[in-house]
C-alpha positions as CSV (number, residue, x, y, z in Angstrom):
1,M,-53.4,-36.9,-14.7
2,S,-50.0,-37.0,-13.0
3,K,-51.4,-35.7,-9.7
4,K,-54.0,-38.4,-9.6
5,L,-51.4,-41.1,-10.5
6,L,-49.0,-39.7,-7.9
7,K,-51.7,-39.8,-5.2
8,S,-52.7,-43.4,-6.2
9,G,-49.0,-44.4,-6.3
10,A,-48.4,-42.9,-2.9
11,V,-51.4,-44.8,-1.5
12,V,-50.2,-48.1,-2.9
13,S,-46.6,-47.5,-1.8
14,A,-47.7,-46.6,1.7
15,M,-49.7,-49.8,2.0
16,T,-47.0,-51.8,0.4
17,L,-44.5,-50.3,2.8
18,I,-46.5,-51.7,5.7
19,S,-46.6,-55.1,4.1
20,R,-42.9,-55.1,3.2
21,I,-41.9,-54.1,6.7
22,L,-44.0,-56.9,8.2
23,G,-42.5,-59.2,5.5
24,L,-39.0,-58.3,6.7
25,I,-40.0,-59.0,10.3
26,R,-41.5,-62.3,9.1
27,D,-38.2,-63.2,7.4
28,M,-36.3,-62.1,10.6
29,V,-38.4,-64.6,12.6
30,V,-37.8,-67.3,10.0
31,A,-34.1,-66.7,10.0
32,N,-33.9,-66.7,13.8
33,I,-35.9,-69.9,14.2
34,L,-34.8,-71.9,11.1
35,G,-31.4,-70.3,10.3
36,A,-30.0,-71.0,6.8
37,G,-29.7,-74.7,6.9
38,A,-31.7,-77.7,5.7
39,A,-34.9,-76.9,7.6
40,A,-35.0,-73.4,6.2
41,D,-34.2,-74.7,2.7
42,V,-37.2,-77.1,2.9
43,F,-39.7,-74.6,4.2
44,L,-38.6,-71.9,1.7
45,M,-39.0,-74.5,-1.1
46,A,-42.5,-75.4,0.0
47,N,-43.4,-71.7,0.3
48,K,-41.8,-70.7,-3.0
49,I,-43.7,-73.1,-5.3
50,P,-47.3,-71.8,-4.6
51,N,-45.9,-68.3,-4.5
52,F,-44.3,-68.8,-7.9
53,L,-47.6,-70.1,-9.3
54,R,-49.4,-67.1,-7.6
55,R,-47.2,-64.6,-9.4
56,L,-47.2,-66.6,-12.7
57,F,-50.8,-67.5,-12.8
58,A,-52.8,-65.1,-10.5
59,E,-51.2,-61.8,-9.8
60,G,-49.0,-61.7,-12.9
61,A,-50.6,-63.1,-16.0
62,F,-54.2,-62.9,-14.8
63,A,-54.0,-59.3,-13.7
64,Q,-52.3,-58.2,-16.9
65,A,-55.0,-59.9,-19.0
66,F,-58.0,-59.1,-16.8
67,V,-57.5,-55.4,-16.1
68,P,-57.5,-54.3,-19.8
69,V,-60.7,-56.3,-20.5
70,F,-62.4,-55.1,-17.3
71,S,-61.5,-51.5,-18.2
72,E,-62.9,-52.0,-21.7
73,Y,-66.2,-53.2,-20.2
74,Q,-66.2,-50.2,-17.9
75,Q,-65.9,-47.9,-20.8
76,K,-68.3,-49.5,-23.3
77,E,-70.8,-51.7,-21.3
78,D,-73.3,-51.1,-18.6
79,E,-73.1,-52.3,-15.0
80,T,-75.1,-55.5,-15.7
81,E,-72.6,-56.7,-18.3
82,L,-69.7,-55.8,-16.0
83,R,-71.2,-57.9,-13.2
84,K,-71.8,-60.8,-15.7
85,L,-68.1,-60.6,-16.7
86,I,-67.0,-60.8,-13.0
87,A,-69.4,-63.8,-12.4
88,A,-68.1,-65.6,-15.6
89,V,-64.4,-65.0,-14.8
90,S,-64.6,-65.9,-11.1
91,G,-66.6,-69.1,-11.9
92,T,-64.4,-70.3,-14.7
93,L,-61.1,-69.3,-13.1
94,G,-62.3,-70.7,-9.7
95,T,-63.0,-74.1,-11.2
96,I,-59.7,-74.3,-13.0
97,V,-57.7,-73.3,-9.8
98,T,-59.7,-75.8,-7.7
99,V,-58.6,-78.6,-10.0
100,I,-55.0,-77.4,-10.0
101,T,-55.0,-77.1,-6.2
102,L,-56.2,-80.6,-5.7
103,I,-53.6,-81.9,-8.2
104,G,-50.9,-80.0,-6.4
105,V,-51.8,-81.4,-3.0
106,L,-52.0,-85.0,-4.2
107,A,-49.0,-84.8,-6.5
108,S,-46.7,-82.9,-4.1
109,P,-43.9,-85.6,-4.2
110,L,-43.8,-85.3,-8.0
111,I,-43.7,-81.4,-7.8
112,I,-40.9,-81.5,-5.3
113,A,-39.1,-84.0,-7.4
114,L,-39.3,-81.5,-10.3
115,F,-38.3,-78.3,-8.5
116,G,-36.0,-79.9,-6.0
117,F,-34.5,-82.4,-8.3
118,G,-31.2,-82.5,-6.4
119,W,-33.0,-83.6,-3.2
120,F,-35.0,-86.2,-5.2
121,V,-31.8,-87.7,-6.6
122,D,-30.4,-87.9,-3.1
123,W,-33.6,-89.5,-1.8
124,W,-33.6,-92.1,-4.6
125,Q,-30.0,-92.9,-3.9
126,G,-30.3,-92.9,-0.1
127,G,-28.0,-89.8,0.2
128,P,-27.8,-87.3,3.1
129,D,-30.4,-84.9,1.6
130,A,-33.1,-87.7,1.4
131,E,-35.0,-86.3,4.4
132,K,-35.2,-82.8,2.7
133,Y,-37.2,-84.4,-0.1
134,T,-39.7,-86.2,2.0
135,L,-40.2,-83.2,4.4
136,A,-40.6,-80.8,1.5
137,S,-43.3,-83.1,-0.1
138,T,-45.2,-83.0,3.2
139,L,-44.9,-79.3,3.7
140,L,-46.1,-78.6,0.2
141,K,-49.4,-80.3,0.9
142,I,-49.9,-77.7,3.6
143,T,-48.8,-74.6,1.6
144,F,-50.2,-75.5,-1.8
145,P,-53.9,-74.5,-1.0
146,Y,-52.5,-70.9,-0.6
147,L,-52.7,-70.8,-4.4
148,W,-56.5,-71.2,-4.3
149,F,-57.0,-68.4,-1.8
150,I,-54.6,-66.0,-3.4
151,T,-56.0,-66.5,-6.9
152,F,-59.3,-65.0,-5.8
153,V,-57.5,-62.4,-3.7
154,A,-55.6,-61.4,-6.9
155,M,-58.9,-61.2,-8.9
156,S,-60.7,-59.1,-6.3
157,G,-57.6,-56.9,-6.0
158,A,-57.6,-56.3,-9.8
159,I,-61.3,-55.4,-9.7
160,L,-60.8,-53.0,-6.8
161,N,-57.8,-51.4,-8.4
162,S,-59.7,-50.8,-11.6
163,L,-62.4,-49.1,-9.5
164,G,-59.8,-46.8,-8.1
165,K,-59.7,-48.5,-4.6
166,F,-55.9,-49.2,-4.5
167,A,-55.4,-49.2,-0.8
168,I,-57.4,-52.4,0.0
169,A,-55.5,-54.7,-2.4
170,A,-52.2,-53.2,-1.4
171,F,-52.9,-53.7,2.3
172,T,-54.2,-57.3,2.0
173,P,-50.7,-59.0,2.0
174,V,-50.2,-57.7,5.5
175,F,-52.4,-60.5,6.8
176,L,-50.1,-63.2,5.3
177,N,-47.1,-61.8,7.2
178,I,-49.1,-61.4,10.4
179,A,-50.3,-65.0,10.2
180,I,-46.8,-66.5,9.7
181,I,-45.3,-64.3,12.4
182,S,-48.1,-65.1,14.9
183,C,-47.8,-68.9,14.3
184,A,-44.0,-68.7,14.6
185,L,-44.0,-66.8,17.8
186,I,-46.9,-68.5,19.5
187,F,-46.5,-72.1,18.5
188,A,-43.1,-72.7,16.9
189,P,-41.1,-72.6,20.2
190,Y,-43.1,-75.6,21.5
191,V,-42.6,-78.0,18.6
192,E,-39.7,-80.1,17.5
193,Q,-40.1,-79.2,13.8
194,P,-41.1,-75.5,13.6
195,E,-41.2,-75.7,9.8
196,Y,-44.6,-77.3,10.1
197,I,-45.9,-74.3,12.0
198,M,-44.5,-72.0,9.4
199,A,-46.2,-73.9,6.6
200,S,-49.5,-73.7,8.5
201,G,-49.0,-69.9,8.8
202,V,-48.9,-69.7,5.0
203,F,-52.2,-71.6,4.7
204,L,-53.9,-69.4,7.4
205,G,-52.6,-66.2,5.8
206,G,-54.1,-67.1,2.5
207,L,-57.5,-67.8,4.1
208,I,-57.5,-64.5,6.0
209,Q,-56.6,-62.5,2.9
210,F,-59.4,-64.2,1.0
211,L,-62.0,-63.4,3.7
212,F,-60.7,-59.8,4.2
213,Q,-61.6,-58.5,0.7
214,I,-65.2,-59.9,0.5
215,P,-66.9,-57.0,2.4
216,F,-65.2,-54.5,0.1
217,L,-66.4,-56.2,-3.0
218,K,-69.9,-56.3,-1.6
219,Q,-69.7,-52.6,-0.7
220,A,-68.6,-51.8,-4.3
221,G,-71.5,-53.7,-5.7
222,V,-69.4,-56.3,-7.5
223,L,-69.8,-59.3,-5.3
224,V,-71.6,-61.8,-7.6
225,K,-72.3,-65.5,-7.7
226,P,-69.6,-67.3,-9.8
227,K,-70.7,-69.1,-12.9
228,W,-68.8,-71.5,-15.2
229,Q,-68.8,-69.8,-18.6
230,W,-65.9,-70.9,-20.7
231,H,-67.3,-69.3,-23.8
232,H,-68.3,-65.9,-22.4
233,P,-66.8,-63.3,-24.7
234,G,-64.9,-61.6,-21.9
235,V,-63.5,-64.9,-20.6
236,V,-62.4,-65.9,-24.1
237,K,-60.6,-62.6,-24.5
238,I,-59.0,-62.9,-21.1
239,R,-57.8,-66.5,-21.5
240,T,-56.5,-65.6,-25.0
241,L,-54.4,-62.8,-23.5
242,M,-53.5,-64.7,-20.3
243,I,-51.8,-67.7,-21.8
244,P,-48.9,-65.8,-23.4
245,A,-48.9,-63.3,-20.6
246,M,-47.9,-66.1,-18.2
247,F,-44.5,-66.0,-19.9
248,G,-44.2,-62.4,-20.7
249,V,-44.9,-60.8,-17.3
250,S,-43.4,-63.5,-15.1
251,V,-40.0,-64.2,-16.7
252,S,-38.2,-63.1,-13.6
253,Q,-40.2,-65.5,-11.5
254,I,-39.5,-68.4,-13.9
255,N,-35.8,-67.5,-13.7
256,L,-35.9,-67.4,-9.9
257,L,-37.5,-70.9,-9.9
258,L,-34.9,-72.2,-12.3
259,D,-32.3,-70.9,-9.8
260,T,-34.1,-72.9,-7.1
261,V,-33.9,-76.1,-9.1
262,I,-30.1,-75.6,-9.6
263,A,-29.6,-74.5,-6.0
264,S,-31.0,-77.9,-4.8
265,F,-27.8,-79.4,-6.1
266,L,-25.6,-77.0,-4.2
267,Q,-24.5,-76.9,-0.5
268,D,-26.9,-76.5,2.4
269,G,-27.8,-72.9,2.8
270,A,-27.6,-72.0,-0.9
271,L,-31.4,-71.8,-1.3
272,S,-31.7,-69.8,1.9
273,W,-29.0,-67.3,1.0
274,L,-30.7,-66.7,-2.4
275,Y,-34.1,-66.4,-0.6
276,F,-33.0,-63.8,1.9
277,S,-31.2,-61.8,-0.9
278,D,-34.3,-62.0,-3.0
279,R,-36.5,-60.8,0.0
280,L,-34.4,-57.6,0.3
281,L,-34.6,-57.2,-3.5
282,E,-38.4,-57.5,-3.3
283,F,-38.6,-54.6,-0.8
284,P,-37.8,-51.7,-3.2
285,L,-39.2,-53.7,-6.2
286,G,-42.6,-53.9,-4.5
287,L,-42.5,-50.5,-2.9
288,F,-41.7,-48.6,-6.2
289,G,-41.7,-50.8,-9.3
290,I,-44.8,-52.9,-8.6
291,A,-46.7,-50.0,-7.0
292,I,-46.2,-47.8,-10.0
293,A,-47.1,-50.6,-12.4
294,T,-50.2,-51.3,-10.4
295,V,-51.3,-47.7,-10.7
296,I,-50.6,-47.1,-14.4
297,L,-52.0,-50.3,-15.9
298,P,-55.7,-49.4,-15.3
299,S,-54.9,-45.8,-16.5
300,L,-53.2,-47.1,-19.6
301,S,-56.0,-49.5,-20.3
302,R,-58.6,-46.7,-20.2
303,L,-56.5,-44.4,-22.4
304,H,-56.1,-47.2,-25.0
305,A,-59.9,-47.9,-24.9
306,S,-60.6,-44.2,-25.5
307,D,-57.8,-44.0,-28.2
308,S,-55.8,-41.3,-26.4
309,K,-52.5,-42.1,-27.9
310,Q,-50.6,-39.0,-26.8
311,D,-51.8,-39.3,-23.2
312,F,-50.9,-43.0,-23.3
313,A,-47.3,-42.3,-24.3
314,Q,-46.9,-39.5,-21.7
315,T,-48.3,-41.7,-18.9
316,L,-45.8,-44.5,-19.8
317,D,-43.0,-41.9,-19.9
318,W,-44.2,-40.7,-16.5
319,G,-43.9,-44.2,-15.1
320,F,-40.5,-44.7,-16.7
321,R,-39.1,-41.4,-15.1
322,L,-40.6,-42.1,-11.7
323,V,-39.2,-45.7,-11.5
324,C,-35.8,-44.4,-12.6
325,L,-35.9,-41.6,-10.0
326,L,-36.6,-44.1,-7.2
327,G,-34.9,-47.2,-8.6
328,V,-31.4,-45.8,-9.3
329,P,-30.6,-44.9,-5.6
330,A,-32.3,-48.1,-4.4
331,M,-30.0,-50.1,-6.7
332,F,-26.9,-48.3,-5.4
333,G,-28.0,-48.6,-1.8
334,L,-28.8,-52.3,-2.1
335,I,-25.3,-53.0,-3.5
336,L,-23.3,-50.9,-1.1
337,L,-25.3,-51.7,2.0
338,A,-25.8,-55.4,1.4
339,Q,-23.9,-56.7,4.4
340,P,-25.2,-54.1,6.9
341,M,-28.8,-54.6,5.8
342,L,-28.6,-58.4,6.1
343,A,-26.8,-58.1,9.4
344,V,-29.3,-55.8,10.9
345,L,-32.3,-57.7,9.7
346,F,-31.3,-61.4,9.9
347,M,-28.1,-61.9,12.0
348,S,-29.4,-63.5,15.1
349,G,-30.2,-67.0,16.4
350,K,-29.2,-69.6,13.8
351,F,-28.4,-67.0,11.1
352,G,-24.8,-66.1,11.8
353,Q,-22.1,-63.8,10.4
354,S,-21.0,-66.3,7.8
355,D,-24.5,-66.5,6.5
356,V,-24.6,-62.7,6.2
357,Q,-21.3,-62.8,4.1
358,M,-22.7,-65.5,1.9
359,A,-26.1,-63.9,1.4
360,S,-24.5,-60.5,0.7
361,M,-22.7,-61.8,-2.4
362,S,-25.9,-62.9,-4.0
363,L,-27.7,-59.7,-2.9
364,I,-25.0,-57.6,-4.6
365,A,-25.5,-59.7,-7.8
366,Y,-29.3,-59.2,-7.6
367,G,-28.8,-55.5,-6.8
368,F,-27.2,-54.8,-10.2
369,G,-30.5,-56.0,-11.8
370,L,-32.9,-54.1,-9.5
371,L,-33.6,-51.2,-11.9
372,S,-34.1,-53.7,-14.8
373,F,-36.6,-55.7,-12.6
374,M,-38.5,-52.5,-11.9
375,L,-38.4,-51.3,-15.6
376,V,-39.9,-54.7,-16.7
377,K,-42.8,-54.1,-14.3
378,V,-43.4,-50.6,-15.7
379,L,-42.8,-51.3,-19.4
380,A,-44.8,-54.5,-19.7
381,P,-48.1,-52.7,-19.1
382,G,-47.4,-50.7,-22.2
383,Y,-48.1,-53.9,-24.1
384,Y,-50.8,-55.5,-22.0
385,A,-52.9,-52.3,-21.8
386,R,-53.1,-52.5,-25.6
387,Q,-54.0,-56.2,-25.3
388,D,-50.7,-57.1,-27.0
389,T,-49.4,-60.3,-25.3
390,K,-47.5,-61.8,-28.2
391,T,-44.6,-59.3,-28.2
392,P,-43.7,-59.5,-24.5
393,V,-44.0,-63.2,-24.5
394,K,-41.5,-63.4,-27.4
395,Y,-39.1,-61.2,-25.4
396,G,-39.8,-63.2,-22.3
397,I,-38.9,-66.5,-23.9
398,I,-35.6,-65.0,-25.2
399,A,-34.8,-63.7,-21.7
400,M,-35.6,-67.0,-20.1
401,V,-33.4,-69.0,-22.6
402,S,-30.7,-66.4,-22.0
403,N,-31.0,-66.9,-18.3
404,M,-30.4,-70.7,-18.7
405,V,-27.3,-69.9,-20.8
406,F,-26.1,-67.4,-18.2
407,N,-26.7,-70.0,-15.5
408,I,-24.4,-72.4,-17.2
409,I,-21.7,-69.7,-17.7
410,F,-21.8,-68.3,-14.2
411,A,-23.1,-71.0,-11.9
412,I,-20.2,-73.4,-12.5
413,P,-17.4,-71.0,-11.3
414,Y,-19.5,-68.9,-8.9
415,G,-22.2,-71.3,-7.6
416,Y,-25.3,-69.7,-6.1
417,V,-23.9,-66.2,-6.8
418,G,-23.7,-67.1,-10.4
419,L,-27.4,-67.8,-10.4
420,A,-28.1,-64.3,-9.1
421,I,-25.8,-62.8,-11.8
422,A,-27.6,-64.8,-14.5
423,T,-31.0,-63.6,-13.2
424,S,-29.9,-59.9,-13.2
425,L,-28.5,-60.2,-16.7
426,S,-31.6,-61.8,-18.2
427,A,-33.8,-59.1,-16.5
428,S,-31.7,-56.4,-18.1
429,L,-32.0,-58.1,-21.5
430,N,-35.8,-58.3,-21.0
431,A,-36.1,-54.7,-20.0
432,F,-34.1,-53.5,-23.0
433,M,-36.2,-55.5,-25.4
434,L,-39.4,-54.2,-23.9
435,W,-38.2,-50.6,-24.2
436,R,-36.9,-51.1,-27.7
437,G,-40.2,-52.7,-28.8
438,L,-42.3,-49.9,-27.5
439,K,-39.9,-47.4,-29.1
440,N,-40.0,-49.1,-32.5
441,Q,-43.8,-49.3,-32.3
442,G,-44.0,-45.5,-31.6
443,V,-45.8,-46.1,-28.4
444,F,-43.1,-44.9,-26.0
445,V,-40.8,-42.1,-27.1
446,L,-38.5,-40.5,-24.6
447,Q,-39.7,-37.0,-23.9
448,P,-37.4,-33.9,-24.3
449,G,-35.0,-33.7,-21.4
450,T,-35.2,-37.4,-20.4
451,V,-31.6,-38.1,-21.3
452,W,-30.4,-35.2,-19.1
453,F,-32.9,-36.4,-16.4
454,L,-31.3,-39.8,-16.4
455,T,-27.7,-38.4,-16.4
456,R,-28.6,-36.2,-13.4
457,L,-29.9,-39.3,-11.5
458,L,-26.7,-41.2,-12.1
459,L,-24.5,-38.3,-11.0
460,A,-26.4,-37.9,-7.8
461,A,-26.3,-41.7,-7.2
462,F,-22.6,-41.8,-7.6
463,A,-22.2,-39.0,-5.1
464,M,-24.4,-40.9,-2.7
465,G,-22.5,-44.1,-3.3
466,A,-19.1,-42.4,-2.6
467,F,-20.6,-41.3,0.8
468,L,-21.8,-44.8,1.6
469,V,-18.5,-46.4,0.7
470,Y,-16.5,-44.0,2.9
471,F,-18.7,-44.1,6.0
472,T,-20.0,-47.7,6.0
473,P,-18.1,-49.9,8.5
474,D,-17.0,-53.4,7.6
475,L,-19.1,-56.5,8.7
476,S,-16.9,-57.3,11.7
477,T,-17.5,-53.8,13.1
478,W,-21.2,-54.2,12.6
479,A,-21.2,-57.6,14.4
480,E,-19.5,-56.0,17.5
481,Q,-22.3,-53.4,17.9
482,P,-25.5,-53.9,19.9
483,K,-28.5,-54.5,17.7
484,L,-30.0,-51.1,18.5
485,S,-26.8,-49.3,17.5
486,Q,-26.8,-51.3,14.2
487,V,-30.3,-50.2,13.5
488,W,-29.6,-46.5,14.2
489,L,-26.4,-46.5,12.1
490,L,-28.1,-48.2,9.2
491,A,-31.0,-45.8,9.3
492,A,-28.5,-42.8,9.5
493,L,-26.6,-44.1,6.4
494,I,-29.8,-44.6,4.4
495,S,-31.2,-41.2,5.4
496,A,-28.0,-39.3,4.8
497,G,-27.6,-41.1,1.4
498,G,-31.1,-40.2,0.5
499,V,-30.6,-36.5,1.4
500,I,-27.4,-36.4,-0.7
501,Y,-29.2,-37.9,-3.7
502,L,-32.1,-35.5,-3.4
503,V,-30.0,-32.4,-2.8
504,I,-27.7,-33.0,-5.8
505,N,-30.6,-33.7,-8.0
506,L,-32.1,-30.4,-6.9
507,V,-28.8,-28.6,-7.5
508,F,-28.7,-30.0,-11.0
509,G,-32.2,-28.7,-11.7
510,L,-34.7,-31.5,-10.8
511,R,-38.1,-30.0,-10.4
512,P,-41.6,-31.4,-9.8
513,R,-42.5,-30.6,-13.4
514,D,-40.1,-33.3,-14.5
515,L,-42.6,-35.8,-13.2
516,R,-45.7,-34.4,-14.7
517,T,-47.7,-35.5,-17.7
518,S,-49.3,-32.9,-19.9
519,G,-52.5,-33.6,-18.1
520,G,-51.0,-32.9,-14.7
């Protein structure tokens, strides 16, 4: 089993890597054209809201509820019933999302007033940020339909993943990045307000992603006519699982959105600094954490449906070990190379050295929570595959309330950096509760040697960190170098750090068998 999971994970990671690289290029273009001022804050707000709903409603809660039910139908029903399930879910979900999208477009001023409350207060009082509120309300009308497209993209991706076709869904986000980059480079230089062009790129990217997956669904024989069937047994089960899953799987996204609300009260640039920090955080999170979670959820769902408890536990342990192996060095690297990475990727045009310094502080704070973010993605499927949504939602609510408390504690003295600190702390609390819950239920028990496995990872990571601290130049030295030299130096530091991490792990006895399940 582990060989098949590794192969599938490698495919998803490879496709995700392409998407993430293009995502970084997209962010470089945005930083260069909009900088980190008011225009960037407004565009990022208008882009963040439909993306938040996408992760909360479509990719997050829906996927976690749909995949176990779809896998159950695969195991126990014939192809006709499976196609009826798809028709019922797509018709019912499509109708609901269409209504939500129309409301979102019409009520964009109210939505911005809610999520950008600081801007709304300024607009109401005729303050200096009044224009940010009105502009954000207009841009949201353009970006909000992205939610409609991406909901169906998420559903078709979940179907294709369950059928073992991981590459298609993992590659699809590439088109969003291509659309935004193309619009920015071709049209933005010729308009007075390029943020409108960026917003149009979001809409176009959603449309292209939607159209891209249709031929693959047809080829797999699962392209069916949607039907409204609210009381279909599969739909009932999915919506029953989905409602609490909206909280349980997307706590980190809710926390990030709460940060956005608070950031709207802070100085110009705060939202942008948090955004660019989060984008770098998302790179390893998507490449490793989400990729592994994507692969193991269908596998765990099938194992639960066939009542293979031992294989279920070992598959979960496999995901835990692999995410730690990859997440520990990524966490150290993100913290220690925060300024160089931000400088290499974003320091040009309107995004200056001071922006790098400000963004690096929030990136370091986010970096401390990276492993926790990744573990949440891998541990949550241990519940959802067993169709248990009540337990993670309980933990999610606790973590979300804790994040609010942490925001109050840390945001007052540390501003936007305090928001990042609070988010990392709440993610760590959430990961701990998910692990403890699985352990207490006897679902996830650490295999023999796991403690030494984790100790070995930390020793190797500290050695890698010492190397990076010693050889990484300060920001002023980076700024003096040509861009190409910066790129080569950063690549050399990352490569050398990775080699040190791997070699020390091998010296301490890491072997491929440490990442195998009994079926491997």
